[in-house]
C-alpha positions in Angstrom: -7.3 215.0 115.2 -4.2 214.7 117.3 -2.7 217.9 115.4 -5.9 219.5 116.2 -5.6 218.5 119.7 -2.4 219.9 120.0 -3.4 223.3 118.6 -6.4 223.5 120.8 -6.5 225.9 124.1 -6.5 223.5 127.0 -9.8 224.8 128.4 -11.7 224.7 124.8 -14.9 222.7 124.6 -13.5 220.6 121.8 -10.4 219.7 123.5 -12.1 218.2 126.2 -13.8 215.8 123.7 -10.9 215.0 121.8 -8.7 214.3 124.6 -11.1 211.7 125.8 -10.5 209.8 122.6 -6.6 209.7 122.9 -6.7 209.3 126.7 -9.1 206.0 126.4 -7.2 202.9 127.7 -7.8 201.1 124.2 -6.3 204.1 122.4 -3.4 204.1 124.6 -2.9 200.3 124.0 -2.9 200.7 120.3 -0.6 203.5 120.5 2.0 201.3 122.5 1.9 198.5 120.0 1.5 200.7 116.9 4.9 200.0 115.6 4.4 196.2 115.8 1.0 196.7 114.0 2.8 198.7 111.3 5.4 195.8 110.9 3.0 192.7 111.2 -0.2 193.7 109.6 0.8 193.0 105.9 2.1 189.3 107.0 -1.2 188.6 109.1 -3.3 189.8 106.1 -1.5 187.5 103.6 -1.8 184.6 106.1 -5.5 185.0 106.7 -6.1 185.6 102.9 -4.3 182.4 102.1 -6.3 180.3 104.9 -9.6 181.6 103.4 -8.8 181.1 99.8 -7.6 177.3 100.7 -10.1 176.3 103.2 -13.3 178.5 102.4 -12.8 179.1 98.6 -16.6 179.3 98.0 -17.3 182.4 100.2 -19.0 185.3 98.3 -16.6 188.4 98.1 -18.5 190.2 100.5 -18.5 187.6 103.2 -14.7 187.0 102.1 -14.1 190.7 102.8 -15.7 190.9 106.3 -14.0 187.6 107.5 -10.9 188.9 106.3 -11.3 192.3 107.7 -12.3 190.9 111.2 -9.5 188.1 111.2 -6.9 190.5 110.1 -7.8 193.2 112.6 -7.8 191.0 115.6 -5.0 189.0 114.4 -3.0 191.7 114.0 -3.8 193.3 117.3 -2.8 189.9 118.9 0.6 189.2 117.0 1.5 192.9 117.7 0.9 192.5 121.5 3.0 189.3 121.4 5.7 191.1 119.4 5.7 194.2 121.7 6.0 192.1 124.8 8.7 189.6 123.7 10.7 191.9 121.6 10.1 195.6 122.0 10.0 196.0 125.6 13.2 193.9 126.2 14.7 195.9 123.7 13.8 199.0 125.2 15.2 198.0 128.7 18.4 196.9 127.0 18.5 200.1 125.3 18.1 202.0 128.3 20.8 200.0 130.2 23.3 200.7 127.6 22.3 204.3 127.6 22.6 204.6 131.2 26.1 202.8 131.3 27.3 205.2 128.4 25.8 208.1 129.9 27.4 207.7 133.3 
């Protein structure tokens, strides 16, 4: 969709609809934390899988799947937001300071 949006004429009907999706605040938020999502999602998945198997071993496969999907989705977004705020943002600021100092 994103590539299609880039290739569309700015005044086209379909671009107006696609742009709304990418300009939505939730999409912007997910985009900002996307690298942290990439790094953390498997760890969160494994942690919740372990907890489900240890504390709720008698769940049916269907319920196990939906609980694991929901907890992993929200857990990953939370962990990614924390990583973004505590590691990425300070790292970006530090990188900007170093680049500014050496660039001058």
